[in-house]
C-alpha positions in Angstrom: 108.7 46.1 30.1 107.1 48.5 32.5 103.4 49.0 33.2 103.7 52.4 31.6 104.7 50.8 28.4 101.6 48.6 28.5 98.9 51.0 29.3 97.4 53.7 27.1 99.6 56.7 26.4 97.6 59.9 26.4 100.3 61.6 24.4 100.6 58.9 21.8 104.4 58.5 22.5 106.6 56.8 19.9 107.4 53.9 22.2 103.8 53.2 22.9 102.8 53.5 19.2 105.6 51.2 18.2 104.5 48.5 20.6 100.9 48.7 19.4 102.1 48.3 15.8 104.3 45.4 16.8 101.4 43.6 18.5 99.2 44.2 15.4 101.8 42.7 13.1 102.4 39.7 15.3 98.7 39.0 15.5 98.4 39.2 11.7 101.3 36.8 11.2 99.9 34.3 13.8 96.6 33.9 12.1 98.0 33.3 8.6 99.9 30.3 7.1 102.5 32.5 5.4 102.8 36.2 4.6 105.2 38.5 2.9 106.2 41.9 4.3 104.2 43.5 1.5 101.1 41.4 2.5 101.5 42.5 6.1 101.9 46.2 5.1 98.7 45.9 3.1 96.7 44.2 5.9 97.9 46.4 8.7 97.9 49.7 6.7 101.4 50.3 8.1 104.2 51.6 5.9 106.7 49.2 4.3 109.7 50.6 6.3 107.7 50.3 9.6 106.7 46.7 8.8 110.3 45.8 7.9 111.7 47.3 11.1 109.1 45.4 13.2 109.8 42.1 11.4 113.5 42.5 12.1 112.7 42.8 15.8 110.4 39.8 15.8 113.0 37.7 13.9 115.6 38.6 16.5 113.2 37.6 19.2 112.5 34.3 17.5 108.7 35.1 17.4 108.7 35.0 13.6 110.6 32.9 11.2 111.3 33.0 7.5 110.1 29.9 5.6 111.2 30.4 2.0 110.1 32.4 -1.0 106.7 33.1 -2.4 105.6 33.6 -6.0 107.2 36.5 -7.9 104.8 39.2 -9.0 107.3 40.4 -11.7 110.3 41.2 -9.5 112.3 39.5 -6.8 110.3 36.7 -5.1 109.1 37.8 -1.6 110.4 36.2 1.5 107.5 34.5 3.4 107.0 34.7 7.2 105.1 32.6 9.7 104.7 32.6 13.5 107.6 30.8 15.0 107.2 27.4 16.5 110.8 26.1 16.1 112.4 27.3 19.3 109.6 28.3 21.6 107.8 26.1 24.1 105.1 26.6 26.7 104.2 24.4 29.7 100.5 24.0 30.4 99.2 22.5 33.7 95.7 21.4 34.7 95.9 21.2 38.5 92.9 19.0 39.4 91.9 17.3 42.6 92.4 13.8 41.0 95.4 14.4 38.7 98.0 16.9 37.8 98.1 16.9 34.0 101.0 18.7 32.3 101.9 19.3 28.7 104.8 20.7 26.8 103.5 22.6 23.8 104.8 24.6 20.9 103.3 28.0 19.9 100.9 26.2 17.5 99.4 24.1 20.3 101.1 21.0 19.2 101.7 18.8 22.3 105.4 17.6 22.4 105.1 15.7 25.7 102.6 15.1 28.4 102.6 13.8 32.0 99.8 12.9 34.3 100.3 12.1 38.0 97.9 11.7 41.0 97.4 14.9 43.0 96.9 13.4 46.4 94.9 16.3 47.9 95.4 14.7 51.4 99.1 15.7 51.3 98.0 19.4 51.6 99.2 22.5 49.7 102.9 21.9 50.2 102.7 18.3 49.0 100.7 19.3 45.9 103.2 22.0 45.0 106.0 19.5 45.3 104.2 17.1 43.0 103.5 20.0 40.6 107.2 21.0 40.5 108.0 17.4 39.7 105.7 17.3 36.7 107.2 20.6 35.4 110.8 19.3 36.0 110.0 16.2 33.9 108.6 18.3 31.1 111.7 20.5 31.1 113.9 17.5 31.0 112.4 16.3 27.7 115.2 15.9 25.1 113.2 18.0 22.5 113.6 21.0 24.8 117.4 21.2 24.5 118.7 24.5 23.3 115.1 25.9 23.0 113.2 28.5 25.0 110.4 27.9 27.5 108.4 31.1 27.6 106.4 30.3 30.6 104.1 28.1 32.6 100.3 28.5 32.5 98.2 26.8 35.1 94.5 26.1 35.4 93.4 25.9 39.0 89.9 25.1 40.5 89.0 28.0 42.7 88.7 31.8 43.1 91.8 33.5 41.7 92.3 37.0 43.0 94.1 38.6 40.1 95.1 41.7 42.1 96.9 39.6 44.7 97.7 36.8 42.3 96.6 34.1 44.8 94.0 31.4 45.1 91.7 33.1 47.5 89.4 30.1 48.0 89.2 26.6 46.5 86.4 24.4 47.9 87.7 21.5 45.9 91.2 21.7 47.5 90.0 23.3 50.8 92.5 26.1 50.2 92.3 29.6 51.6 94.6 32.4 50.4 97.4 30.2 49.0 100.2 31.5 46.8 100.7 28.9 44.1 103.0 31.2 42.0 105.1 32.1 45.0 105.5 28.5 46.0 106.6 27.3 42.6 108.8 30.3 41.8 111.2 29.3 44.6 112.6 26.6 42.3 111.5 27.6 38.8 113.1 30.5 36.7 110.1 30.8 34.4 107.1 33.1 34.3 104.1 31.4 36.0 100.5 32.5 35.2 97.5 31.0 37.0 93.8 31.4 36.4 90.5 29.8 37.2 90.2 26.5 35.4 86.9 27.4 33.6 88.1 30.8 32.4 91.3 29.1 31.2 89.2 26.6 29.2 87.3 29.5 27.7 90.7 31.1 26.7 91.7 27.9 25.0 88.5 28.0 23.0 89.2 31.6 22.1 92.7 31.0 20.9 92.4 27.5 19.4 88.8 26.5 19.1 85.4 28.2 18.5 87.0 31.6 19.2 88.2 31.6 15.7 84.5 31.8 14.6 82.8 33.6 17.5 83.8 36.5 19.6 81.0 36.0 22.2 81.0 32.6 23.8 80.6 31.0 27.2 82.5 27.9 28.3 80.7 25.9 31.0 82.9 23.4 33.0 81.0 20.5 34.5 83.3 18.3 36.5 83.7 17.9 40.2 82.3 21.4 40.4 80.7 23.8 37.9 82.0 27.1 36.6 81.7 29.4 33.6 84.3 31.3 31.5 82.6 34.2 29.7 84.1 35.8 26.5 82.6 39.1 25.4 83.8 40.7 22.2 86.8 38.4 22.2 87.9 39.3 25.8 87.4 37.3 29.0 85.2 38.7 31.7 87.1 38.9 34.9 85.4 41.4 37.2 87.3 43.9 39.3 89.2 41.2 41.3 89.2 38.5 38.7 86.5 36.5 40.5 83.7 36.6 37.8 82.2 33.3 36.4 81.2 31.4 39.6 78.2 30.0 37.7 78.1 27.0 39.9 77.2 29.1 43.0 74.0 30.6 41.8 71.1 29.4 43.9 68.5 27.3 42.0 66.6 25.8 45.0 66.3 28.3 47.9 64.9 25.7 50.3 67.1 22.8 49.2 68.5 20.5 51.9 71.6 19.9 49.7 74.6 21.9 50.9 77.3 23.0 48.6 81.0 23.0 49.4 80.8 26.8 49.5 78.5 26.5 52.5 75.3 27.7 50.8 72.3 25.4 50.1 70.8 24.7 46.7 73.6 25.9 44.5 73.7 24.7 40.9 77.0 22.9 41.8 75.3 21.1 44.7 72.6 19.9 42.3 74.2 19.2 39.0 78.0 18.7 39.3 79.8 15.4 39.0 80.2 15.4 42.7 76.5 16.0 43.2 75.5 13.2 40.8 77.7 10.7 42.5 76.5 11.8 46.0 72.9 11.5 45.0 73.4 8.0 43.7 75.4 6.8 46.7 72.8 8.0 49.1 70.0 6.2 47.3 72.0 3.0 47.0 72.9 3.1 50.7 69.2 3.6 51.5 68.6 0.2 49.8 67.4 1.0 46.3 68.2 -1.5 43.6 70.1 -0.5 40.5 72.6 -1.6 37.9 75.0 0.8 39.7 75.5 -1.9 42.4 77.0 -4.2 39.8 79.1 -1.5 38.3 80.6 -0.6 41.8 80.8 -4.3 42.8 78.3 -3.8 45.6 80.2 -0.8 47.2 78.1 2.4 46.8 81.0 4.5 47.9 82.8 3.7 44.6 80.0 5.2 42.5 81.1 8.1 40.3 79.2 10.4 37.9 80.7 8.4 35.0 79.2 5.3 36.6 75.8 6.9 36.8 75.9 8.2 33.2 76.9 4.8 31.8 74.1 3.1 33.8 71.6 5.7 32.6 72.6 5.0 29.0 71.9 1.3 29.6 68.4 2.3 30.7 68.7 1.9 34.5 65.8 3.8 36.0 67.6 5.1 39.1 70.6 6.2 37.2 68.5 7.8 34.6 66.4 9.7 37.1 69.5 11.1 38.9 71.4 12.0 35.8 68.4 13.5 34.0 67.4 15.7 37.0 71.0 17.0 37.3 71.3 17.8 33.6 67.9 19.6 33.7 69.2 21.9 36.5 72.3 22.5 34.4 70.2 23.4 31.4 68.1 25.8 33.5 71.3 27.5 34.6 72.7 27.7 31.1 69.3 29.2 29.9 70.0 32.0 32.4 73.4 32.6 31.0 71.9 32.7 27.5 69.3 35.3 28.6 71.9 37.4 30.4 74.8 37.4 27.8 73.2 36.4 24.5 76.3 34.4 23.4 76.9 33.0 19.9 78.0 29.7 21.4 78.0 27.7 24.6 80.8 25.2 25.0 80.5 22.5 27.7 83.6 20.7 28.9 84.7 18.8 32.0 84.3 15.2 33.0 80.5 15.1 33.1 80.4 16.5 29.5 82.1 13.4 28.3 78.8 11.5 28.8 77.9 12.8 25.3 74.4 13.0 23.8 72.6 12.0 27.0 73.8 15.4 28.4 73.8 17.6 25.3 70.3 16.6 24.0 68.8 17.4 27.5 70.7 20.7 27.8 69.6 21.9 24.4 66.0 21.0 25.0 66.0 22.7 28.4 67.7 25.8 27.1 65.1 26.1 24.3 62.3 25.7 26.9 63.7 28.0 29.5 65.3 30.9 27.6 63.8 33.6 25.4 63.4 32.2 21.9 64.7 35.3 20.1 67.9 35.1 22.1 68.5 31.3 22.2 67.3 30.2 18.7 70.7 30.6 17.1 73.0 29.7 20.0 75.3 26.8 19.2 75.7 24.4 22.1 78.6 21.9 21.7 81.3 20.0 23.5 84.7 21.6 24.3 87.0 21.5 21.3 89.8 19.7 23.2 87.6 17.4 25.4 89.4 16.5 28.6 92.5 18.5 27.4 90.5 21.7 27.3 91.9 23.0 30.6 95.5 22.2 29.8 95.3 23.8 26.3 93.7 26.8 27.9 96.7 26.9 30.3 99.0 27.0 27.3 97.0 29.9 25.9 97.5 31.9 29.1 101.2 32.2 28.3 100.7 32.6 24.5 98.3 35.5 25.2 101.1 37.3 27.0 103.6 36.6 24.3 101.3 37.8 21.5 100.5 41.0 23.4 104.2 41.4 24.2 103.6 41.4 27.9 105.8 38.4 28.7 108.8 40.5 29.8 106.6 42.2 32.4 106.4 39.0 34.3 110.0 37.9 34.0 112.4 37.7 31.1 112.1 34.2 29.6 115.0 31.9 30.4 116.6 29.5 27.9 116.6 25.9 29.2 120.4 25.7 29.4 120.5 28.8 31.6 117.8 27.4 33.8 119.8 24.2 34.3 122.8 26.2 35.5 120.8 28.1 38.2 
């Protein structure tokens, strides 16, 4: 498929119109349990011959399957159709600084297999790519994949993803500058590979499989080692001209702060409220001689303290842990209040490791957002945990590929390769 086929056709050419109709029909089928050709014609306002022609194409491409007969309305029972999940798989990867987490998923987001392996950031870019290739190879080797098709590999990566150059322009978490993840992996893999910023990927997962089914304007905030935001407006992700939008963690909240962020600035939200920031603050105070339940939790070694350790101690009523965690979450709430005022979303979804602390985080965030944002904007905003918890990023990575399939863009990247063919290469 060429770029000309994907962009708007000022002359309304037949090829372009057919593609638009095909995308419309595929989206209708995906969102329903089962539909007949007559149902699709009615919903889409397309003629019966047009729908029948499109369905035949989609059946040939294994994107749609026939699942039996519906109830007769007086004549021959209609054949029912559904979105195909029998022969089509997607690989999703969450490339984190601690672990590389990979899943093999069908088109309905059902996980068939999953693998988690340590990242070992100290091995550098080449070492991480080798480990990533190993995870992908294990997923491809799953027996359930035999004689089926892998449509592509979606990857969630922490960092600034330049969509024009298709590279990771900067990742403070990995200490990467201008690295080509797709190029490195494509040397040994015959599948389409799509990468995007981890938080925007989480937001895409919510849009496809989670709250996006109810809301078209939502923001996903990822609070883990760092902090980012994926912004969905009218059902579409906000990228910016280069694909760098959403660096929520790098807004300055304390202009005179002595706390330096990994980006080089001082007083960033990420430097004050991320998991890394929470752990650092606790370590510093323990090393300065303050007493806390945290010392027992880390067996007397402050360097072993994590944000999870701090959250657990705070829940147990430890004053030091509570002060550190509560202060960080208040900063987070102030930042989210700013997002609410700017974008007036219907929902805010919070994911990442720190969000797993539960009510101790969400109650404080909700309270702070109500206090710091305009009431007329924030009063109806839903604030809730990510639908898939710690699997939010990897399910979003699956949605990266599914989005291309549904919009019939997958052939632009590379024609999908059946597994048997891949093994022969």
